[in-house]
C-alpha positions in Angstrom: 41.9 41.9 -130.0 40.5 40.8 -126.6 42.4 39.1 -123.9 40.4 36.7 -121.8 41.5 36.4 -118.2 41.4 32.9 -116.7 39.9 32.4 -113.3 42.9 30.2 -112.3 46.2 29.1 -113.6 48.0 25.8 -112.7 51.8 25.9 -112.7 54.2 23.5 -111.1 51.5 22.0 -108.9 50.3 25.3 -107.6 46.9 26.7 -108.6 46.7 30.5 -108.5 43.3 32.1 -108.7 42.6 35.6 -110.1 42.4 37.1 -106.6 45.6 35.4 -105.4 43.8 34.1 -102.4 45.0 30.5 -102.9 41.5 29.1 -102.2 41.7 27.2 -105.5 45.1 25.8 -104.5 43.8 24.6 -101.1 40.7 23.0 -102.7 42.9 21.2 -105.2 45.4 20.1 -102.5 42.6 18.7 -100.3 40.9 17.0 -103.2 44.1 15.4 -104.4 45.1 14.4 -100.9 41.8 12.8 -100.2 41.9 10.9 -103.5 45.4 9.6 -103.0 44.6 8.5 -99.4 41.7 6.6 -100.7 44.1 4.9 -103.2 46.4 3.9 -100.3 43.6 2.1 -98.4 44.1 -1.4 -100.0 47.8 -1.2 -99.4 47.5 0.0 -95.8 45.2 -2.9 -94.9 48.0 -5.4 -95.6 50.6 -3.5 -93.5 51.3 -3.5 -89.8 49.9 -0.5 -87.9 53.3 1.1 -87.5 54.1 0.7 -91.2 50.7 2.0 -92.2 51.1 5.1 -90.0 54.5 5.7 -91.4 53.3 5.4 -95.0 50.4 7.8 -94.5 52.5 10.3 -92.6 55.2 10.2 -95.3 52.5 10.7 -98.0 50.9 13.7 -96.2 54.2 15.3 -95.4 55.4 14.9 -99.0 52.2 16.6 -100.3 52.3 19.5 -97.9 56.0 20.1 -98.2 55.8 20.7 -101.9 55.5 24.4 -102.5 54.7 25.0 -98.8 56.2 28.5 -99.0 53.1 29.4 -101.1 51.1 28.9 -97.9 52.9 31.7 -96.0 50.5 34.5 -95.1 47.4 32.5 -96.0 44.2 33.3 -94.2 43.3 31.3 -91.1 40.3 29.8 -92.7 42.2 28.3 -95.6 45.0 27.2 -93.3 42.5 25.2 -91.2 41.3 23.5 -94.3 44.9 22.4 -95.1 45.4 21.2 -91.5 
């Protein structure tokens, strides 16, 4: 019987790749964040500037705060992508 190793695994919102480099997680985080910010665009247009800034900041903080302990010790290159 052969066991096939997957390149990445997705669990509780965290994507772990086979090298544990978190590059797959960062790529998924950026991709999902960009998609959801695009979805916020119509709603933000009908808000005041202050309300729009608050909504976007709350969204970004919520996405980054979830499982942020996984980002500890991450390489500088990947950390720059998240920022």
